[in-house]
Structures are given as C-alpha cells and as structure tokens.
N, C-alpha and C positions, 0 to 999 in steps of 0.2 A: 534632602533626599535620603541621606543615611538614616536620619531619625524615622522617616517614613518606612524604610525597609525594615528597621528593627520592630516598629509597631506592627507592620503587616506580618512579619515572620512570627512575632510573639502571638498574634491573634490566631494564625494558622496552627501554631503549636498547641494552643488551647483546644482548637477543634480536633486536632490529632489525638490529644490525650483523652478527650471526651469519647472518641470512638475506639479507644484502645480495647482490644479484645473483641470488637464487633466485626471487623473486617480484616482480611489479610490472609494469604495462603501459606506463609512461612512457618517455621518452627522456632520458638524462642528458647528461653532457658539459659542463655549465655550470661556470664557475669560482666560487670562494667569493665573489668580489665581486659576482656576479650574483644571489646568493641573499638575499632579504629576510628580515627577522627574523620569519618566519611562525609560529614556536613561542612567541613572546612572550605571556605570560599564559595559557599552556596547560599542563595537567597530565593525566597518565593517571588514569583514574577507579579502576581496580583492577588487580591482578596475580593472575589466577586460577591458582594453582599446580597445580591439577588438570588443566589443559589440556596437550596434547601440545606439544612444541617441534619436532615433525616437520613438514616441508612437505607430507607426503603422507598425513595422517590428520586427522580432525576429531573433536571440536573442538580447535582449536589457535590460537595467536596468530601472525598473519602480518602482515608489513609491507606496506602499500600505498603506492605512490608518491604524493606530494603535489606539486602544481606550480601554475604560472601558469594561471589560468583562460582566458587569451586567447592562449596559445601552447602548444607542446609541451615547454616548458622545465620540468624538475622541480627541486624545491628540497630534497627529502629524503623521508622516509617516516614514516608514522603507523601504529601497530599496531591491528589489528582482530581480534576473535575470530571464527573461521569455524566454521559449523555445516553439517550436511548433512541427508540424508533422515531420519536417526534423530530429528531434531527437527521432524518434521511435514511434510516434503516428499514428493515422489514422483519419478518418473523425469524429469519435464519442467518442474517449477515449484515454487514456494513461494507460498502465499497469506498474506502477512504483514499484521499490524495491531498497533497498540499500544493500551493502555488508560491512563486517567488515574491508575490505581493503580501503573503501571509494569510491567505484564505485556507480554511479547512473545507475541503470538498467531500461530499458524501452522496453517492448515487447507489445506495443500497436498496432504495425503494423505487417509487414510481417516477420521480422527477429529480433533476439535479438540485441539490440542496447545498448551501454553503454559509459559512460565517466569516466575516472580514475582521472580527475583533476577538479571536480566541474563544469563541463560543458564547459570548455575552448575548449576541443577537444572531438570528438565523433568517435566511431568505430561501425561497424556493422558486424556481422558474417553472411556472405552469402556463402553457399557452392558453390564451383567452379567445382565440379565433379558430375557425374550423378548417381553414385552408390557407396556403401561401402560394404566391406566384411561382411556378416552376416545380411545385411539389404536388404529389397526388393528394386527393382529399381523404382525410382519415375517417374512419368509422368510430362512432362513440363507443365508449366502454359499456359493456352489458351491465345494467343495474345489479348490484349485489356482488359484482366481481371487481370492484374498485380496490386499489391497493395491492394488486398482484404484480405490478410491474417491477422491473429491476434493470440495472444498467451498468455502464462503465464510464470512467472519466479520467482524463490525464491532461496535463499542460504540455503544449508543444514548446519548442525552444524559442519561438518568437512571442510567447505569452498567450496565444490563443488557447481556448479550452475545447478539446474534442471529446464528444461523448455520444453514446448510443443507448437508447432505452428499448427494452423488450416488453411487450404487453401480451401475455398469453391469454388465449380464448376471449378476446374482447368483443367478438361479433357473433351473431347467430350462426354463421358458417363454421365457427370454431377455428378460423385461421389466425395464426399469430400476426401481430403487427409490430413494426419496427420504426422507431422515431429517432432521427438524428437531432441532437441538440448541440448548438455551436455558439461559443462566446467569442466575439471578435475583440481582441485586446485593444486594438487601435480605436475602434468606434465605441468600445465599452457597451456593447449591445448583444443580447441573446437572440437567436433565431432557431427555427426548428423546421423539420421536413419529415413527412411521412414516407417511408420506404417499404414497399411490399416486396421484400427480397425473398428469393426461393430458398427452400431448404438447401444446405444443412444449417443455416443460421437459426438457432433456437437456444433457449435457456440463457443464463447469464453470459454476457459477452466479456471478452478480454480485448483490450485496445492499446495501440501503440502508434507513435509517430514514425513515419519514414522521413528522415531528414532530407531536405531539398537544397536548392530549388529542384522541383520535380518537372520533368518533361515526359509526361506519361502516355503520350500517344493517344489511344482511344479513351484513356482514363482522364485526360486533361492535364493541365499544368497548374502549378501553385507553389507556395513557399514550402510546403510539406505535403505528405499524403497521410491519411488516417486509415490504418488497417485494423479491422475488427474480425475476430473469430468467435465461434460459438464455444461455450464451455464443453459441450459434448464432443467438439472436434479435439480439443485437449491434447494435441500432438499425438493422438493415437492412430491417425490416418492422414491421408493427403486430400481430404474432402475439399478444403479451400475456405475462403472467407469473403469479406466485403471490403472494398477500398473506395476512398473518396479523396479528391484533391481540393474540395471546397468545404468539407466538413458537414455537408448537408445531403448531397446526392451520392448514393453508394451504388457500386456495381459489383457483380460477382468477380472474384479474383482467384484464379486457380493456383494450386500448389503442385510442385513436381512430385512424382512418385518417390517413395523412400529408397527405392533401389535404382533410381534414374542415374544415368551417366552424363552429367552436365559438364560443360566446359568449366575449367577452374580459373579462379582469379585470386590474387593476393589483395587483402583488405588492410588498410592502414588503421590499426587500433592503438596507435601510439601518439596521441595529440600532445603538442608542446604545452598548450594551456587551454583552459576551458572557462567559460563564464559561469556565473552563479546559477543561471538557468538550468545547468546540468545537474543540479541537486534536486530537480523537480520533474524530470522527464522520464524517470524510471517507471515502466509499466508494472502492473501486478506480475508477480513471478510466473503465473500460469500462462502468460502470453508466450513465455519461453523464447523470447527474442529481445533485442535491445537496439535503440537508435545508435547510429555510428556518427561520430562528430564530423568526419570528412564527407558524410553523405550516405544515405541508404539505411538498411536495416539488416541486422545480423542474427542468424538462427544457429546457435551452437548445437553440435551433435544432431543435426537434422536427419542425415541419411543413416541407413541401417549399419553402414560400416564405420560410423562415428564421424564422418566428414561433416563439416559445417556448411550452411547455406547462406546466401547473401542476396538481398534484393537491392538493385542499384537505383540511381535517381531517375532512370528511364523505366523503372518498375519491371526490369528483367531479372530472372532468377539465374544464379550461378552456384556451382560448388565453390567453396571458399576455404582459404587458409589465412593465417596471420602473415605479416611480412617475413617472418622467419620460417614460413612453411608449415606451421603447426596448427592443430585444431585446439579449441578451448577445452578445458577439462570437464566441463559440465554444461548442461543446457540452461542453467539459471545464472545469468550474468548481467551486469549493468555498470555504467560509468557514473562517477560523480564529478563535481567541479574541480577536485584536486588532481584530476586525470587518472585516479586509481580505477582499475578495472576489477570489480569484485565478482566472484563466482561462488556459488554455494551448491552443495549436494548433500543428500542423506549419507551418513556413514555406511560403508559397505558391510561392516559387522558391528553389532551392538545398536544402541539407540542414541541418535544425536545427529549433528550436522558437521560438515567439513567446510571450512572457509578458505578460499584462495584469494589473494590479492596480487595484482601485477602492476608495476609502475613503468613497464616498457612494452606494452602492447601484447602481452602474452608470451614473451620470450623467457621470463623467469617468474617464479611465484613464491610468495610467503604464505604460510598456512597456519591454521588454528582449528582445533577440534573442540566442539561443544558436546562433551560426552556426558550422557545422562544414564549410563549403565548403573544399575542398582537402585536408581530413583524412578525410572520410567520403564513401563512395559511396552510402550508403543509411542512413536512420534506421530501425532495426528495432523496438525497444521503448523505452518511456519512461514515467515516472511522476513525481509530485512529492508532497511533503507539506510542511506549514508548521507552525511553533509560534509562536503569538502571544505566549505567555509569554516565550519567549526571543528574539522578533523574528528568527526563523530560518526560512529557506526552503532546502530541499534538493531539487535536481532531479537525477533519475537518468536517464541516457541510455545505451542500448546501440546502437551503430552498427556498420555494416560499414565497416571501414577501407579506405582506398585501396589498402593493401598486401594485403588479403585477409581476415585474421582479424577477428572481432568484438571490440570494445573496450567495456568497462563503465566509465562515468564517474559521479561524484557531484559536482555543483557545490554548494558551501556559500555561501549569501548571508546573512551575519550583519549584522543591522540593516537588513532590507529596508524598514522604514518610512522610512529616511533615503536609501537608495540601493539600486537593484536590481542593482548590479554585484556579481558573485560575488567572494568573497575568495580561495578556493582551489578547486582541482579535484583530486579523488582518483581515481586509477586503481585500480579494484577487480579484483584478481587479475592473472593473467598477460597477459590480452589476446591469447591465442594460439590461440583455438578458433573455428571457423566453425560456428555452429549455426543452426537454422531452426525456427520454430514450426510446429505442425500435425502431425496423425497421419500416420504413414508415413515420417517423416524419421528417419534413424539417430541424429543428434545434435540434441536438442530443447531449446530454451529458449522456452517458450510465451508468457510475458508477464512484464513487469517488475512488481516488488512491493517495497514498502518501508514504513517507518514512522519516527516520531521519538518517543523515550521522553520522559517528563516531565523527565529530567535534561538533555535536549538532545542526547542521543546518537542518531545515525541507525542503522538496520539495513536492509540492502539486499540483494536477491537478485542473483546474478551467476553466470557459468559460465566455467570455463577448463579446461585439460587436466589439472589436478591431481585431478579427480574425474569419473567418467563421468556424473554427474547434477548439476543446478544446486545451488549452495551459497548461503549468505547470510552476510554479515559484520555484526558489531555493533561500532560505533565505541567506542574506549577513550579517545582523547585529546580533551579538551574544554576550553573556556575556564574558568578558575577562577571567573569572575564568575557562572557558572551555579550555583555553590554545590554543589560536588561532595561526594559521600559516598564516601570512600575505604575499601575493605575488601580485605583480603588473605585469600583463601579457599583 
C-alpha cells in the first residue's frame, strides 16, 4: 500500500509539473526557504486514469495553487479533479451536496445527478413514466426548452434524499412545473411526483429538513418534513414555501410576518453528542435556517427586531431563543457531528467573513475573521461546510479582486476544535473571469456551492475562462490520518 501511495503521488506530481503555469489563481515568486512543509502527512487519494490530462476538457486533473492563508504567497499546488455541466450543472451554477455514504450529489440542472465513487462514474434519475399513483400527471417539456430545469437536494438525518426540481415554461400555457424527487434510503429506490404548486414558488429552490418525528396535523406525519422555499423568497418577505412529510406531495406552508408577536419558546441548541449524519444535513446557506438535533427547524434573526424563529415537530411557528435566552448572532448557522454550532456573516466593515463557533448551544462564541481588505473590492459569493468527524472546516469565498477578475478561494481549517486559524488557502481555477449572478448577464455564476465527503475531501464550484459555464473540483490530496482508501481506476 505504501508503495502504491508513492507511485500514485509521484504520478500526480508529474501531472502537476506538466500543468505548471497553465492553471492557478495565486501569485508565486517565493523562494524555497519561504515554503513551509505543507505537504507533510498528505497523500493523493487516487489517480483516475480515465480522466483527461488536457487543460481544456472535463473531467480532468488540474493543479490548483496552495498558499499562505494570510497572504498572497503560494507554496505549491494540489491536484483536483474538475467536472462540468455533464455532471449535473447548468449554464450558471451547480447545486452540490454530499451524503454519509460518500455520494457527490448535484442538482444544478434538470434532474438529480450523483456519483458513488468520487466522480469516476455518474448516474442521473430521469423518470421514464408519465404519471405515478397519487401524483398529478405531468405535462411534457416543450421541445427546444429542454435543459432549463434546476433544483435542490439534501440528505435527511435518516439517510433519505429530499429534493425538488423546477421546470420553467415547460408547457404551452407557460406555467411553471415542480417535481419532487425522493430517494428512500431503506428501499434504495427513487420516486417522483409532479406538484403544481401556486406562486410564490419559482426559480431555484432552497431545501432543508425539519427534524422529526413529525406530527404535522393537516400536513401529515413522518420521520421528518421537507421544507422548500423559492430563491426569490430569499428571506426578503414572509411569502411562504412548500412542505412535505413524505418527500413527494407538497403543500403550501405559510410564514409569519416579520413584525409578528408570537409566543416565545426556548430551544435546546446544546446536544451532548451527534451522529456522523450531522455532517451532511446542512442546507445551502441561502435557506437561512438549520435542522435542530432535538427536533424542528431554527431560523436565526428571522424577525425584524433580530428575534429568532422556530418551527416545532408539529409544524407550528414560535419566536425563539436559546436556552440561555439569547438570539444567534447571524442568520447563517448549522451544526456538524462534533456538536459545534457554526455561524457566518459578512464583515460589517471591509470585505470578508466573520465566523462564530459555539460549543455550548450559543451561550459563548469563538470567532475568526476572513479579512480580504486590500485584496478584494467586493465579496460576491460564499459558502462553508464542516466535518465533525475530521475536525475540518472548509470556507469557500468568491470575490471581486482589486485587479478586476473574480477569484475563487477555499480555506481549510484542520483541527477547528483547537484553533480557528486556517492551515492553507487553495486558489480554485485560473481566477481570470469576471462573472455576475442573475438572469440577463452574459457570464453567470449564480451562487457558491460545495460539500465535504466522508473521506474529508472537499468539492467546490468555481468559474474561470477554461469553460463557458461553472465547473466544480473534487479534492484529491488529503491527510493520511483521514484513513485514505487508494484506488487506481
């Protein structure tokens, strides 16, 4: 095994040297005496022989610059496997997630797409029948408008996959169509259901689990509930969303007014322990809520006065505080299996992110700033994920550089329970493209998206000039202490 690791590592280093100067967004020029031993204890997880060695096709292995997290100094590079639209994306984004079984999920395009083997092979769930018992009959997509769909997907704590797809303008009437896609972890089967839900559900969806068991009254009962909101809802109003207790049939779910005076409840955000599944339940940050281990769903800073909101296991709304009577510091929060509660927000002054982490349910906080002043003129997109199993936090930031192009970064914080200081900074791609989110823009990168696999490898969306549409990379070089499984395919 050690010999195989050395051979694989040496082979990838040849690839890396071949591409030197071809890709990477960092700045070099440092002498060998300035370079720390950043590769110590690291190995490449596999060498996929089926991937292209070309800089201009996907999938392929590409070297991304690695450097000092607190400066522009680069120390070398690390190979990542890069994928494109064929692996589940569309013109403008990828919607990425991971499962505890090691799947890479992508619902950036029309149907749920996934890989069970780190990207070597990919599958897509595309329904082959026109109707299902208990579901409305769908209308076919209008010829010439295929490929316009997009969706959301996340793993529930029991292992099920909950997801929703949106198909704009698929019929002669011009009405949007919504399809629920559900993977039953116990039966290991996919199913789907057409849902003609009323507005305001339109555009890209955000999705999250309400931890159960759920006794939802008119909404039904189940091990969890799946809550979906429209991107246009985006926490800017109280329009509402859609909810399901079976992952297939969704009903309208109202939200309280932002100035409502609801009864208050204290919510336990201080679990004694959590299972590995809690490394994979975090929704996309734009859901602006997170599952609660003791049951329910928490919305930090929901009300206009900064009070939090909470949906209980009966699907009732409350004003909420933590057990010590406090509100959370920001609306972007989530747990991982270490019981850490992470929260992020944009820095109030300058360009960057502020990270909070609590080990006692929000009673006290450790903090860290990711300050890009002097390097960035604007923070464009960002996301984070953490792995309690590996004591690993990865923060993804896409910023407008002071020189003009957008730059994609990934900060790795290994051992966040001991220190919130990042160990390395990875420049994803060339960092040579200026793109903007939103319809009507010629070059679009609509939102950040990422995940962390059970082996500790990150996968992150980015965009550069090597492809007209956004890409995503899967990390290959990992600490040997993670217990790597090396395979040459």
